[in-house]
Structure formats: C-alpha cells, structure tokens
N, C-alpha and C positions, 0 to 999 in steps of 0.2 A: 850822531849830532850833525846837523847840516849847517855849515858856516853861512853867515849872512852875506848876501850879494851886495849889500849896501856899503856905503863908505861913511866915515866919521865915527867919532868916539861914542856919542850918545845913541845913535841908531843901532850900532853894534852891541852896546851894553844892554839896550832894551831888548834886542833879539836874544841875547844870552839869558837874560832874566826870564823872558816869556817862555823860552824853550825849556826851562826847568819845570814848568807847570803844564806844558801842553805836549801834544803828540800830533804827528801828521796822519791824516786819514784820507781815504778816498783816492781816486785816480789822479786828482788834481793836487793832492798834497796839502789841503787846507788844514788849518790848526783847530784842534778840539782840546778841551780841558782833559787832562789825563789824571784820572783818579788813582791809578797805580803809582804814578810818579810822586804823588803827594802822600799816599797812604803807606807805601812800602817802607820808608824810613821809620815810621811809627810802628808798623807791624813787626819789623825786625827788632826794634828796641823792646817792645812789649814781649815778644817771643823769647828774648834773652833773659827776661826776669826769672825764668824757670831755673837758671843756673846761678843766679845771684843769691847771696845770703838773704835771710828774711828781712833784714833792716832796710833793704831797698824796696821801694814801692812804685806806684804808678807815676808819681811826680818825677822820679829819676828816669823812668822809661820815656816819659814825655820830653824831658830835657834832652835825653840822648837822641830821640827822634828829631828834635829841633836842630841839634848839632849835625846830624846826618843829612837833613834837608839843606842846611846851610853849606855843608861840604859839597853836596851835589850842585848847588848854585855856583860855588867857587870853581868846580870842575868845568862847568859850562863856560865861565868867564875865561878860564885858562885855555880851553879848546878854541874859543873865539879869538883871543888876543895873542896867545903864544904859538899856536900851530903855524901861522905864516912865518914866524921867526925861526922855528925849528926846521921847517921845510927848506928854508934858505940855506941852512947848514947841513941838510940831508940827514936829519935825526928823526 
C-alpha cells in the first residue's frame, strides 16, 4: 500500500477507496483496475464451499466474498489513517 501524498480527509479517503480496486503499473506507477483485487475475495469464498456442509450455497459464498472485500477496504483505510499515528509511537 502506498500512502497518499495528499492532505485532507476526503482526498485521503478517496485514495484509500480507489487503492482497494486498483494496482500500480508501469514505470511511472499509473493506476489500473485490478481484477485480482476484486476477484480474490470471491474466489476464496467460493473455494471454501468445498469444506462447508451442503446447506451452504453460492449465496453464502457471495456474501462472504462481499465481507472479505469490505474488510480489505477497511484495511486500506486503517493503513491510510492509522499508520502515521502508529509511526509516531514507533509501533
């Protein structure tokens, strides 16, 4: 994760949200849509259906994928807003 060089709450929040769905590419580091960043939470959720009882179906895997994607977005927000505070305390 690359912290935003911008200042202000909304630009940093926008950066954290966009970083959840994009990746850096090329020598200049421009942003491109990242299919793996979006697909991997769902792939993991559908892959885990093999170990679940038969009463669980694709609806449950899709819901779990949504939760995983949302957790990834939350992690980006925590990286953006909490890392400067934690660095101040040398954590």
